[in-house]
C-alpha positions in Angstrom: 7.2 27.1 -116.9 4.5 27.8 -114.2 5.1 27.8 -110.5 4.6 24.6 -108.5 1.3 24.7 -106.5 1.8 24.9 -102.7 0.1 22.1 -100.7 -3.1 23.2 -99.0 -2.9 23.0 -95.2 -5.4 21.0 -93.2 -6.7 24.2 -91.6 -7.4 25.7 -95.0 -9.2 22.6 -96.0 -11.2 22.7 -92.8 -12.2 26.3 -93.6 -13.7 25.2 -96.9 -15.4 22.0 -95.5 -19.2 22.1 -95.5 -20.4 18.7 -94.6 -19.7 16.2 -91.8 -18.4 13.7 -94.4 -15.8 16.3 -95.5 -14.8 17.3 -92.0 -14.4 13.8 -90.5 -11.0 13.0 -92.2 -9.8 16.5 -91.6 -10.4 16.1 -87.9 -8.4 12.8 -87.9 -5.5 14.7 -89.6 -5.7 17.5 -87.0 -5.6 15.0 -84.1 -2.6 13.3 -85.7 -0.7 16.6 -86.2 -1.5 17.8 -82.7 -0.2 14.5 -81.2 2.9 14.9 -83.3 3.7 18.3 -81.7 2.5 20.5 -84.5 0.1 23.5 -84.8 1.2 25.2 -81.6 -0.5 28.6 -81.5 -3.3 27.5 -83.8 -5.6 26.3 -81.0 -8.1 29.1 -81.2 -8.2 29.0 -85.0 -8.9 25.2 -84.8 -11.6 25.8 -82.3 -13.3 28.5 -84.4 -13.1 26.4 -87.6 -14.8 23.4 -86.0 -17.3 25.3 -83.9 -20.0 25.2 -86.5 -19.9 21.4 -86.6 -19.8 21.2 -82.8 -23.0 23.2 -82.3 -24.9 21.8 -85.3 -27.5 19.4 -84.0 -27.4 17.4 -87.2 -23.7 16.5 -86.9 -23.4 12.7 -86.4 -22.5 11.5 -82.8 -19.3 9.9 -84.0 -18.1 13.3 -85.4 -18.9 14.9 -82.1 -16.9 12.2 -80.4 -13.9 12.9 -82.5 -14.3 16.6 -82.1 -14.3 16.2 -78.4 -11.1 14.2 -78.6 -9.7 17.1 -80.6 -10.9 19.6 -78.1 -9.4 17.6 -75.3 -5.9 18.4 -76.7 -6.5 22.2 -77.2 -9.1 23.0 -74.6 -6.7 24.1 -71.9 -5.0 26.6 -74.2 -8.3 27.9 -75.6 -9.7 28.4 -72.0 -6.9 31.0 -71.3 -6.5 32.4 -74.8 -10.2 32.9 -75.6 -12.3 32.4 -72.4 -15.5 33.5 -74.2 -14.9 30.9 -77.0 -14.2 28.2 -74.4 -17.4 29.1 -72.5 -19.4 28.8 -75.7 -17.8 25.5 -76.8 -17.6 23.7 -73.4 -20.5 25.2 -71.4 -23.3 26.9 -73.4 -23.4 24.5 -76.4 -23.5 21.3 -74.3 -26.0 22.8 -71.9 -28.2 23.5 -74.9 -28.0 19.8 -75.7 -29.5 19.0 -72.3 -32.8 20.3 -73.5 -32.8 17.8 -76.3 -35.2 14.9 -76.3 -32.4 12.8 -77.6 -30.9 10.8 -74.7 -27.6 10.2 -76.6 -27.1 13.9 -77.0 -27.9 14.5 -73.3 -25.3 11.9 -72.4 -22.8 13.6 -74.6 -23.5 16.9 -72.9 -22.9 15.5 -69.5 -19.6 14.0 -70.7 -18.5 17.3 -72.1 -19.5 19.2 -68.9 -17.6 16.7 -66.8 -14.3 17.2 -68.8 -14.8 20.9 -69.1 -15.1 21.2 -65.4 -11.6 19.8 -65.1 -10.3 22.3 -67.6 -11.9 25.3 -65.9 -10.9 24.1 -62.5 -7.2 24.0 -63.7 -7.4 27.6 -64.6 -9.5 28.7 -61.6 -12.3 29.6 -64.1 -14.9 27.2 -62.6 -17.3 30.1 -62.0 -17.9 30.0 -65.8 -19.5 26.6 -65.5 -21.1 27.3 -62.1 -22.9 30.3 -63.4 -24.6 28.2 -66.1 -25.2 25.1 -64.0 -28.4 26.0 -62.2 -30.3 26.3 -65.5 -29.0 22.8 -66.4 -30.1 21.4 -63.0 -33.6 22.9 -63.5 -33.9 20.9 -66.8 -32.6 17.8 -65.1 -35.4 17.8 -62.6 -37.7 16.3 -65.3 -35.3 13.7 -66.8 -35.8 10.0 -66.5 -34.0 8.3 -63.6 -31.1 7.1 -65.7 -30.3 10.5 -67.0 -30.9 12.1 -63.6 -28.3 9.7 -62.2 -25.8 11.0 -64.7 -26.1 14.7 -63.6 -26.0 13.7 -59.9 -22.8 11.7 -60.6 -21.3 14.8 -62.2 -22.1 16.9 -59.1 -20.9 14.2 -56.7 -17.7 13.1 -58.6 -16.6 16.5 -59.8 -18.2 19.6 -58.4 -18.4 18.7 -54.7 -14.8 17.4 -54.6 -13.4 20.9 -55.3 -12.8 22.7 -52.0 -14.6 26.0 -51.4 -16.8 25.4 -54.5 -20.3 26.8 -54.3 -23.0 27.9 -56.7 -23.6 31.6 -57.2 -27.4 31.1 -56.9 -29.6 28.7 -55.1 -30.3 25.2 -56.3 -33.5 25.2 -58.3 -36.5 24.1 -56.2 -37.6 21.5 -58.7 -34.1 19.9 -58.6 -34.1 19.9 -54.8 -37.5 18.2 -54.7 -36.2 15.6 -57.2 -33.1 15.0 -55.0 -35.4 14.3 -52.0 -37.0 11.5 -54.1 -33.6 10.3 -55.4 -32.6 6.7 -54.5 -29.6 6.1 -56.8 -26.0 5.2 -56.3 -25.0 8.7 -55.1 -27.6 9.1 -52.4 -24.8 9.2 -49.8 -23.5 12.4 -51.4 -26.8 14.3 -51.0 -25.4 16.5 -48.1 -22.4 17.5 -50.2 -24.7 18.4 -53.2 -27.1 20.3 -51.0 -24.1 22.2 -49.5 -23.2 23.6 -52.9 -25.9 26.2 -52.2 -24.4 28.6 -49.7 -27.3 31.1 -49.8 -29.7 31.5 -46.9 -32.1 29.3 -48.8 -29.5 26.6 -49.0 -28.8 26.8 -45.3 -32.5 26.6 -44.5 -32.7 23.5 -46.7 -29.8 21.8 -44.8 -31.6 22.5 -41.5 -34.9 21.3 -42.9 -33.3 18.0 -44.2 -31.7 17.5 -40.8 -35.1 17.9 -39.2 -36.9 15.7 -41.8 -34.3 13.8 -44.0 -35.0 11.6 -47.0 -34.5 7.9 -46.4 -30.8 7.1 -45.7 -28.6 5.1 -48.0 -28.3 1.4 -47.3 -24.9 1.8 -45.6 -26.5 4.2 -43.0 -29.9 2.5 -42.6 -28.9 1.2 -39.2 -27.5 4.7 -38.2 -30.2 7.1 -39.1 -28.9 9.6 -36.7 -25.6 9.7 -38.5 -27.4 10.5 -41.8 -29.1 13.5 -40.2 -25.9 14.6 -38.6 -24.2 14.9 -42.0 -26.6 17.6 -43.0 -25.9 19.5 -39.8 -22.2 19.1 -40.3 -22.4 21.1 -43.6 -23.4 24.1 -41.5 -20.0 24.2 -39.8 -18.4 26.9 -42.0 -21.5 29.1 -42.5 -22.6 32.2 -40.8 -26.1 31.5 -39.6 -28.8 34.1 -38.8 -30.1 34.2 -35.2 -33.3 32.4 -36.4 -31.3 29.7 -38.1 -29.2 29.2 -35.0 -32.4 29.0 -32.9 -33.7 26.3 -35.2 -30.5 24.3 -34.9 -30.5 24.6 -31.1 -34.1 23.5 -31.0 -32.9 20.1 -32.3 -31.4 19.4 -28.9 -34.9 18.0 -28.1 -34.0 15.2 -30.4 -31.5 12.8 -28.6 -30.1 11.6 -32.0 -28.8 15.1 -32.9 -27.5 16.5 -29.6 -23.8 15.7 -30.3 -24.0 17.4 -33.7 -25.8 20.4 -32.3 -23.3 20.8 -29.5 -20.4 20.7 -32.0 -22.0 23.5 -33.9 -22.4 25.5 -30.7 -18.8 25.0 -29.9 -17.8 26.4 -33.4 -20.0 29.5 -32.9 -18.4 30.0 -29.4 -14.9 29.7 -30.7 -15.6 32.1 -33.5 -17.0 34.6 -31.0 -20.5 34.5 -32.4 -23.5 35.2 -30.2 -25.4 32.2 -29.1 -29.2 32.1 -29.6 -31.6 31.8 -26.7 -32.5 28.1 -26.6 -36.3 27.2 -26.6 -37.7 26.8 -23.2 -38.4 23.1 -23.7 -34.7 22.5 -24.1 -33.7 24.0 -20.7 -34.1 20.7 -18.7 -32.0 18.9 -21.3 -29.3 21.6 -21.1 -29.3 21.4 -17.3 -28.8 17.7 -17.5 -25.9 18.1 -20.0 -24.3 20.9 -18.0 -22.5 18.2 -15.9 -21.5 15.7 -18.6 -20.1 15.7 -22.2 -20.4 19.1 -24.0 -21.0 20.7 -20.6 -19.2 23.9 -21.8 -21.7 24.4 -24.7 -24.7 23.5 -22.5 -23.6 26.0 -19.8 -23.2 28.8 -22.5 -26.6 28.0 -23.9 -28.2 28.2 -20.4 -26.6 31.6 -19.9 -28.0 32.7 -23.3 -31.4 31.7 -22.1 -31.7 34.7 -19.9 -33.0 34.8 -16.3 -34.6 31.3 -16.5 -31.4 29.6 -17.6 -29.2 31.7 -15.2 -31.5 30.7 -12.4 -30.8 27.0 -13.1 -27.0 27.8 -13.2 -27.4 29.7 -9.9 -29.0 26.7 -8.3 -26.3 24.4 -9.6 -23.5 26.7 -8.4 -25.1 27.0 -5.0 -25.1 23.3 -4.6 -21.5 22.9 -5.7 -20.2 25.7 -3.5 -22.1 24.3 -0.5 -20.3 21.0 -0.7 -16.9 22.4 -1.7 -15.4 22.0 1.8 -16.7 18.4 2.2 -13.9 16.0 3.4 -14.5 13.7 0.3 -15.9 15.3 -2.8 -15.8 14.4 -6.4 -15.9 17.6 -8.5 -18.4 17.7 -11.3 -17.4 18.6 -14.9 -17.4 22.3 -15.9 -17.7 23.7 -12.4 -15.6 26.7 -13.4 -17.6 27.2 -16.6 -20.8 27.4 -14.6 -19.3 29.9 -12.2 -17.9 32.0 -15.0 -21.1 32.1 -17.0 -23.0 33.1 -13.8 -20.5 35.7 -12.9 -20.5 37.3 -16.3 -24.3 37.5 -16.4 -25.0 38.2 -12.7 -26.8 41.5 -13.4 -29.6 39.6 -15.1 -30.6 37.9 -11.8 -29.2 40.4 -9.3 -32.4 40.5 -7.2 -32.4 36.7 -6.9 -28.8 36.7 -5.8 -29.3 39.4 -3.2 -32.3 37.6 -1.8 -30.2 34.5 -1.4 -27.5 36.6 0.3 -30.0 38.1 2.7 -31.3 34.6 3.5 -28.0 32.9 4.0 -25.0 35.2 3.3 -21.9 33.6 1.6 -18.7 35.2 0.3 -19.4 34.1 -3.3 -22.7 36.0 -3.2 -20.7 39.2 -2.6 -18.6 38.6 -5.7 -21.7 38.2 -7.9 -23.3 41.2 -6.4 -20.2 43.3 -7.0 -20.2 42.2 -10.6 -23.8 43.3 -10.8 -22.9 46.7 -9.4 -24.5 46.3 -6.0 -21.5 47.6 -4.0 -23.6 48.8 -1.1 -24.0 45.2 0.0 -20.2 44.8 -0.2 -19.7 47.9 2.0 -22.2 46.5 4.5 -20.4 43.2 4.6 -17.2 45.0 5.6 -18.7 45.5 9.0 -20.0 41.9 9.3 -19.3 39.7 12.3 -18.4 36.8 10.0 -14.7 37.0 9.0 -15.2 35.2 5.7 -17.6 37.9 4.5 -15.2 40.6 5.7 -12.3 39.0 3.8 -14.3 38.8 0.6 -15.5 42.4 1.0 -12.0 43.7 1.6 -10.7 41.8 -1.4 -13.4 43.2 -3.7 -13.0 46.7 -2.5 -9.2 46.7 -2.7 -9.3 45.2 -6.2 -11.8 47.8 -7.3 -10.1 50.8 -5.7 -6.5 49.7 -6.5 -6.4 47.4 -9.6 -3.5 45.0 -9.4 -0.8 44.8 -12.1 -1.8 41.2 -12.7 -5.4 41.6 -13.7 -6.1 38.0 -12.9 -6.4 39.6 -9.5 -6.9 36.2 -7.9 -10.3 35.9 -9.5 -9.2 33.2 -11.9 -9.3 35.1 -15.1 -8.2 38.5 -16.5 -11.7 39.2 -17.6 -13.3 38.9 -14.2 -10.9 41.3 -12.6 -11.6 43.8 -15.3 -15.3 43.4 -15.0 -15.2 44.1 -11.3 -13.1 47.2 -11.8 -15.4 48.4 -14.6 -18.5 47.8 -12.3 -16.9 49.8 -9.5 -16.0 52.7 -11.8 -19.8 53.2 -12.5 -20.4 54.1 -8.9 -18.2 57.1 -8.2 -20.6 58.3 -5.4 -19.3 55.4 -3.2 -15.6 56.4 -3.3 -15.7 58.2 0.1 -17.6 55.3 1.8 -15.1 52.8 0.4 -12.1 54.8 1.7 -13.6 55.0 5.1 -14.5 51.3 5.1 -10.9 50.4 4.2 -9.5 52.5 7.0 -11.8 50.7 9.4 -10.5 47.4 8.0 -7.0 48.4 9.0 -8.0 47.7 12.6 -9.5 44.3 11.7 -8.1 41.4 13.7 -7.9 39.2 10.6 -4.6 39.6 8.8 -6.2 38.9 5.4 -8.7 41.7 5.8 -5.9 44.0 7.1 -3.6 43.1 4.1 -6.2 44.0 1.5 -7.1 47.3 3.1 -3.5 48.1 3.5 -2.6 47.4 -0.1 -5.5 49.6 -1.4 -4.7 52.5 0.9 -1.0 52.4 0.1 -2.0 52.5 -3.6 -4.1 55.6 -2.9 -1.2 57.2 -1.0 -3.0 57.3 2.3 -0.4 57.9 5.0 -2.7 56.5 7.7 -1.7 53.1 6.5 2.0 53.6 7.3 1.9 52.8 11.0 -0.2 49.7 10.4 2.4 48.5 7.9 5.3 49.0 10.3 3.3 47.4 13.1 2.7 44.3 10.9 6.5 43.8 10.9 6.4 43.3 14.7 3.8 40.6 14.7 4.7 38.1 17.5 3.4 35.1 15.5 5.4 34.3 12.4 2.5 32.5 10.8 0.4 35.6 11.1 3.0 37.6 9.3 3.3 35.1 6.5 -0.5 35.1 6.2 -0.4 38.9 6.0 2.4 38.7 3.4 0.7 36.3 1.1 -0.3 38.0 -2.1 0.8 41.4 -0.8 2.4 43.6 -3.4 2.5 47.1 -1.9 3.0 50.3 -3.9 5.8 52.3 -2.0 6.8 55.9 -2.1 10.5 56.8 -1.6 9.7 58.0 2.0 7.9 54.8 3.0 10.6 52.6 1.4 13.3 54.6 3.3 11.4 54.0 6.5 11.2 50.3 5.9 15.0 50.2 5.1 15.7 52.0 8.4 13.7 49.4 10.2 15.7 46.7 8.4 19.0 48.3 9.4 18.4 49.6 12.9 15.6 47.5 14.6 16.8 45.4 17.4 14.6 42.5 16.5 16.2 40.1 14.0 12.8 38.9 12.8 11.7 42.5 12.3 14.7 43.3 10.2 14.3 40.2 8.0 10.5 40.9 7.5 11.3 44.5 6.5 13.7 43.2 3.8 11.2 40.6 2.6 8.4 43.2 2.4 10.6 45.4 0.2 11.3 42.5 -2.0 7.6 41.8 -2.4 6.7 45.5 -3.2 5.8 46.7 -6.7 9.0 48.0 -8.5 9.6 51.7 -8.5 12.2 54.5 -8.1 12.4 53.7 -4.4 14.6 50.7 -5.2 17.6 53.0 -6.0 16.9 54.8 -2.7 17.2 51.8 -0.5 20.0 49.9 -2.2 22.8 51.4 -0.1 21.0 50.6 3.1 20.3 47.1 2.1 23.8 46.5 0.9 25.1 47.1 4.4 22.8 44.3 5.7 24.8 41.7 3.7 27.1 41.9 6.8 24.3 41.6 9.3 25.1 39.1 12.2 21.9 37.2 11.6 22.1 34.7 8.6 18.4 34.9 7.9 18.7 38.7 7.4 21.6 38.2 5.2 19.7 35.6 3.2 16.7 37.9 2.8 18.9 40.7 1.5 20.7 38.4 -0.9 17.3 37.1 -2.2 16.2 40.7 -2.5 19.1 41.5 -4.9 18.4 38.2 -6.7 15.0 39.7 -7.7 16.0 43.4 -7.9 19.2 44.1 -9.9 22.0 45.8 -8.1 23.2 48.9 -10.0 26.0 50.1 -7.7 29.5 48.6 -8.1 29.7 48.6 -4.3 26.7 46.4 -4.1 28.2 44.0 -6.6 31.3 43.9 -4.5 29.3 43.1 -1.4 27.4 40.3 -3.2 30.7 38.8 -4.4 32.0 38.8 -0.8 28.7 37.2 0.3 29.3 34.2 -2.0 31.8 33.1 0.6 29.3 33.4 3.5 29.2 30.6 6.0 25.6 30.0 5.3 25.0 28.0 2.0 21.7 29.7 1.4 23.3 33.1 1.5 26.0 32.0 -0.8 23.5 30.6 -3.3 21.2 33.7 -3.2 24.2 36.0 -3.5 25.5 34.1 -6.6 22.0 34.3 -8.1 22.0 38.1 -7.4 25.3 38.5 -9.3 23.6 36.9 -12.3 21.5 40.0 -12.7 23.7 42.7 -11.2 24.4 45.7 -13.4 27.3 47.3 -11.7 30.6 45.7 -12.9 34.3 46.6 -13.2 37.2 44.5 -14.7 38.7 43.8 -11.3 35.3 42.4 -10.1 35.1 40.1 -13.1 38.6 38.9 -12.3 37.7 38.3 -8.7 34.6 36.4 -9.7 36.8 34.3 -12.0 39.0 33.5 -9.0 36.0 32.7 -6.9 35.0 30.1 -9.5 38.3 28.4 -9.1 37.6 27.8 -5.4 36.0 24.5 -4.5 32.4 24.9 -3.2 30.6 21.9 -1.9 27.2 23.2 -3.1 26.6 22.4 -6.8 23.9 25.0 -6.9 26.3 27.7 -5.9 28.8 26.6 -8.5 26.2 26.7 -11.3 24.9 30.1 -10.1 28.5 31.5 -10.1 29.0 30.2 -13.6 25.9 32.0 -14.7 27.0 35.2 -12.9 30.4 35.0 -14.6 28.8 34.8 -18.1 26.5 37.6 -17.1 29.4 39.8 -16.0 31.2 39.2 -19.3 28.1 40.4 -21.2 28.1 43.6 -19.1 31.7 44.7 -18.7 33.6 46.0 -21.8 36.9 45.6 -20.0 36.4 41.8 -19.8 36.0 41.3 -23.6 39.3 39.4 -23.8 38.0 36.9 -21.2 34.8 36.5 -23.3 36.8 35.9 -26.5 38.9 33.3 -24.7 35.7 31.3 -24.0 34.2 31.9 -27.5 37.2 31.5 -29.7 39.8 29.6 -27.7 37.2 27.3 -26.3 38.3 27.8 -22.7 36.0 26.4 -20.0 33.2 23.8 -20.3 31.0 23.6 -23.4 27.9 24.4 -21.4 29.2 28.0 -21.0 29.3 28.5 -24.7 25.9 26.9 -25.1 24.6 29.3 -22.4 26.1 32.3 -24.3 24.5 31.2 -27.5 21.1 30.9 -25.9 21.2 34.6 -24.7 20.6 37.2 -23.6 22.6 39.7 -25.7 25.6 41.7 -24.4 25.4 45.3 -23.5 26.0 47.7 -26.5 29.4 48.7 -25.1 30.5 45.1 -24.9 29.2 44.4 -28.4 31.2 47.3 -29.8 34.3 46.1 -28.1 33.8 42.6 -29.4 33.7 43.9 -33.0 36.8 45.9 -32.5 38.7 42.9 -31.3 37.3 40.7 -34.1 38.3 43.2 -36.7 41.9 42.4 -36.1 41.6 38.6 -36.4 41.7 36.6 -39.7 38.3 35.2 -40.7 39.5 31.6 -40.6 40.2 31.9 -36.9 36.7 32.6 -35.9 34.3 32.0 -38.8 35.6 29.0 -40.8 33.2 27.6 -43.4 31.4 24.3 -42.6 32.3 21.2 -44.6 30.9 21.0 -48.1 28.2 18.5 -49.1 29.6 15.3 -50.5 29.7 11.6 -49.7 33.4 11.7 -48.8 32.7 14.6 -46.4 29.5 13.2 -44.9 31.1 12.1 -41.6 32.8 15.4 -41.2 29.5 17.2 -41.8 27.7 15.1 -39.3 30.4 15.7 -36.7 30.3 19.5 -37.4 26.6 19.9 -36.9 26.4 17.6 -33.9 29.2 19.4 -32.3 27.5 22.7 -33.1 24.5 21.6 -31.1 26.6 20.6 -28.0 29.3 23.2 -28.3 28.1 26.1 -30.5 30.6 27.7 -33.0 31.8 31.2 -32.5 29.5 32.7 -35.1 26.4 31.3 -33.4 27.5 32.8 -30.1 28.5 36.2 -31.5 25.2 36.4 -33.4 23.5 36.3 -30.0 25.9 38.5 -28.1 25.9 41.3 -30.7 22.5 42.7 -31.9 21.9 41.7 -35.5 21.3 45.3 -36.5 24.9 46.0 -35.4 26.5 42.8 -36.3 25.1 42.2 -39.8 26.4 45.4 -41.4 29.7 44.9 -39.7 30.0 41.4 -41.0 29.1 42.4 -44.5 31.7 45.1 -44.6 34.3 42.7 -43.3 33.4 40.3 -46.0 33.6 43.0 -48.7 36.9 44.3 -47.5 38.8 41.1 -46.7 40.5 40.2 -50.0 42.6 37.5 -48.4 39.6 35.2 -48.0 38.1 33.2 -50.9 35.1 34.5 -52.8 33.0 31.6 -51.5 34.0 32.3 -47.9 33.1 36.0 -48.3 29.7 35.2 -49.9 29.0 32.6 -47.2 29.6 35.3 -44.5 27.1 37.6 -46.2 24.6 34.8 -46.4 24.7 34.4 -42.6 23.2 37.8 -42.2 19.5 38.4 -41.9 19.3 41.5 -44.1 21.7 43.5 -46.4 21.5 47.2 -45.5 20.5 49.5 -48.3 23.9 51.3 -48.4 25.7 48.0 -48.8 23.5 46.3 -51.4 25.4 47.7 -54.4 28.7 46.5 -53.1 27.4 43.1 -52.3 25.9 42.9 -55.8 29.3 43.7 -57.4 30.9 41.0 -55.3 28.2 38.6 -56.4 28.8 39.5 -60.0 32.5 39.0 -59.7 31.9 35.5 -58.3 29.5 34.6 -61.1 31.9 35.8 -63.8 34.6 33.8 -62.2 32.3 30.8 -61.5 33.3 30.7 -57.9 31.2 30.7 -54.7 29.2 27.5 -55.6 25.7 27.6 -54.1 26.4 30.8 -52.2 26.0 32.7 -55.4 22.5 31.2 -56.0 21.6 31.8 -52.3 22.6 35.5 -52.4 20.9 36.1 -55.8 17.7 35.1 -54.0 18.0 38.1 -51.7 17.1 40.2 -54.7 14.3 37.8 -55.8 13.5 38.0 -59.5 14.7 41.6 -59.7 18.2 40.1 -59.3 17.7 37.9 -62.3 16.5 40.9 -64.3 19.5 42.9 -63.4 21.8 40.0 -64.2 20.4 39.6 -67.7 20.5 43.4 -68.4 24.2 43.7 -67.2 25.3 40.7 -69.3 23.1 41.3 -72.3 26.1 42.5 -74.3 28.2 39.5 -73.2 26.2 36.5 -74.6 29.0 34.0 -73.8 29.3 35.2 -70.2 25.5 35.1 -69.8 25.5 31.5 -71.1 28.2 30.5 -68.7 26.6 32.2 -65.7 23.2 30.5 -66.5 24.8 27.1 -66.7 26.7 27.7 -63.5 23.6 28.7 -61.6 21.7 25.8 -63.0 24.4 23.4 -61.8 24.1 24.8 -58.3 20.3 24.3 -58.4 20.8 20.7 -59.6 23.2 20.1 -56.7 20.6 21.4 -54.3 18.1 19.0 -55.7 20.6 16.1 -55.4 21.1 17.0 -51.7 17.3 16.9 -51.2 17.1 13.6 -52.9 19.6 12.1 -50.5 17.6 13.2 -47.5 19.6 16.3 -46.7 18.4 19.9 -46.6 17.8 21.1 -50.2 19.8 24.0 -51.7 18.7 27.3 -53.0 16.7 27.8 -56.2 16.6 30.4 -58.9 14.1 33.1 -58.1 10.8 32.6 -60.0 9.1 35.4 -61.9 5.8 36.9 -60.6 2.9 38.1 -62.7 4.4 41.6 -62.4 7.6 40.4 -64.2 5.8 39.2 -67.3 5.9 42.6 -69.1 9.7 42.7 -68.7 10.0 39.2 -70.0 7.9 40.1 -73.0 10.2 43.1 -73.8 13.3 41.0 -73.3 12.1 38.2 -75.6 11.2 40.8 -78.2 14.8 41.9 -78.4 15.8 38.5 -79.9 15.6 38.0 -83.7 14.0 34.6 -84.6 16.1 32.4 -86.8 19.3 34.3 -85.8 20.3 31.5 -83.3 21.0 34.2 -80.7 23.2 32.6 -78.0 21.2 34.4 -75.4 18.0 32.5 -76.1 18.9 29.3 -74.2 20.2 31.0 -71.0 17.2 33.3 -71.0 14.8 30.3 -71.0 16.7 28.8 -68.0 17.2 32.0 -66.1 13.7 33.4 -66.6 11.9 30.2 -65.7 9.9 30.2 -68.9 9.0 26.5 -68.6 7.2 27.2 -65.3 5.1 30.1 -66.6 2.5 27.5 -67.8 2.2 26.2 -64.2 1.8 29.5 -62.2 0.9 32.4 -64.5 -0.9 30.8 -67.5 -3.8 33.2 -67.7 -1.5 36.3 -67.3 1.0 34.9 -69.8 -1.6 34.9 -72.6 -2.4 38.5 -71.9 1.1 39.3 -73.1 2.9 38.5 -76.4 5.2 35.9 -74.7 3.5 32.9 -76.3 3.8 34.4 -79.8 7.4 35.5 -79.2 8.3 31.9 -78.2 6.4 30.5 -81.2 8.6 32.5 -83.5 11.6 30.3 -82.7 9.9 27.0 -83.6 10.8 27.3 -87.2 14.5 27.0 -86.5 15.4 23.5 -85.2 18.2 24.8 -82.9 16.0 27.5 -81.4 13.1 25.1 -81.3 14.9 22.8 -78.9 15.7 25.7 -76.6 12.1 26.8 -76.3 10.2 23.6 -76.8 9.7 22.7 -73.1 8.5 26.2 -72.3 6.1 26.3 -75.2 4.7 22.9 -74.2 4.2 24.0 -70.6 2.4 27.3 -71.6 0.0 25.6 -74.1 -0.6 22.5 -71.9 -0.9 20.1 -74.8 0.8 17.2 -73.1 3.4 17.2 -75.8 6.3 19.5 -76.8 6.7 21.0 -80.2 8.3 18.7 -82.8 11.6 20.2 -83.8 13.0 19.1 -87.2 
């Protein structure tokens, strides 16, 4: 008896089909089988077997239609499995149809290109179609209006909607000329279509169309300027050449386009690009706009115009500064911008500025001339009879010779102070003249001039300034001294600081003593502060309350390092003068010298009733500060943190920082090591409807009265606290696994030397199915490398691997449930990257198809195989992963395990049918 003949598959029949009549029913069968979830992995074979009918010009249109329906089901997989085949089928063949005289075939070609665009866009392969598109557009330039409308609709509805899409070459000239004559339904999209060309030619076309646009669409017929603006708007993200920028700026002569041009200029300015010199005919327009909308851009363009534009700015600034002291004056927009632009480019019209100065000198002229490097004029002004000129000259010389720490330097901007310093450094030959001019200024009757000269000479270490400084303390008029002090930040040597401290301690004049202390408080920080601290400490007992207040305010700005000073400040908080008490309490809040008995005395002081609320709050801050600095007071600190002693605002202040000293931090950890975890780091309530109220109360209370862990995280540096907390969690076997894992989760980073121990604890929790979402959260610290290690370690324990996978999946589902109810979502299983695909391939190859290996289902879940089709489709098909999964489709049990993953990878819209 002969063997029974095996049925011939539809693919084998298709291989032998020769005519369209033979292939039509076979295509119908293929479509039916594909819809039924069959023929996975045969996509490329199907495409190859049908290609000859697809490209045959004699194939009937209805067969082409059914073929395209077939390709719609497999095209996504073909595009990543065989990009060259997909390019031929869905790009080159339909583009070849475009040259056909048959309008039906051209219409089919556009339909294919439209859908293939979606396919290639999904796989970020749109460049395949974009490379071939210009040749198709060149052909379309000669089509009838109806067919041309089709290609324009394809560009408008598909290509232009994809962000960052552009053609690799320019749009064909013939196509652009046809677009200019186009009057169809998509005329409104012409700017977007033209913007597909990002070459220099495309940019020139956008500018040209903005200059001379085609007729606007009906919706914009009444707003012709808006139609032109849309072409200019497409220049926003492009890098224009200087000539192209010049052409754009020239459009300012057209009132309709000024707003659009100014917006582009603002973009160039924000990106730090140079602005083009505007055409001369636009300067009057720019001068008009320099005091209205877009004045910043107009001013910048005037500055870019060179001497002519700067001359206009100079004239405007001169008018504004002349009227600045008027009793009633309405400032004009962008006054500062005009001054800044003029200052930054003053060297271009230095002769004009100096001529104006000679004709009618003004202080602002001097600043511009100094920027331009004409310091001789500044030196001359130092001897002027006009006090305003002398003040400005002294300020400029002092700034140049002795740059201030704050480089704003009272010029209004950091850049201007630096420009003045850089300008002075180019004139080293004037150094001697400047020093002499500054010494002369020391004898000036104006305190402002004297102050600037004194600051500069002290910076230079010139001892001739010492007597003048000491004499300033004895000014009879207090207002004169305050004027002198304004903005004065002297650089002191130890000797000069000691001399000022002696004046503060021994001078008979109470005002002189106070001024000396104030002057020390205003000086630039330096080693001298340690030298004068003992002398100033003694002045906390000065008979004059203003002197005591000045000293307390000094230590409120300069930290006291001596314990004796801290003691004196603590005594001063009981001063009869409330201002002294307040300043002393503030000074204790930054003092560095502490002892346990001083902390106890400060605590006692807090118990006393003080009528001034400011003093009470400052004492509270000082008390918390002392606890952060004194290791011997750790027990008091723990009483506030753990036993909740004192008001909640104290714990909130501790949680907000700053951190404690390292010695205090170490002592805190020593104390905490002897306490059970539940006493100071209890776990928050778990998620659940029955615990919702407790959860709300817990987190609300945590905002108002922070829990101990939040405070300790601030007090102890994380680099110290995190390793300590992890070790505590690893060693404390009395706590639950979930609690221990939760503690480790609170850390920012797991140190390298502890990662292995934490991993073993995590594996213990997974094996015992304890720890809930903490296990999933900690697994995420290893990213996908943790999943890989988990699989390798449990490979020989299939049942354990299955249980662990299900346990992790339940935790992930719980997190999704929390997110669905409006709460913060939980952790997720780490997702594989493209670099992990080779390991996944090797792992899947270890499974024997048909053996119903219990590891298959947990592997699909743990490795995130069903997501590979979403994130790494192209990379997946460069491995054997698809073939390895397809091997399991023959067995119904294994098929159900891999069906979703296979369906995702092949993007068929259906999953494999499992018998």
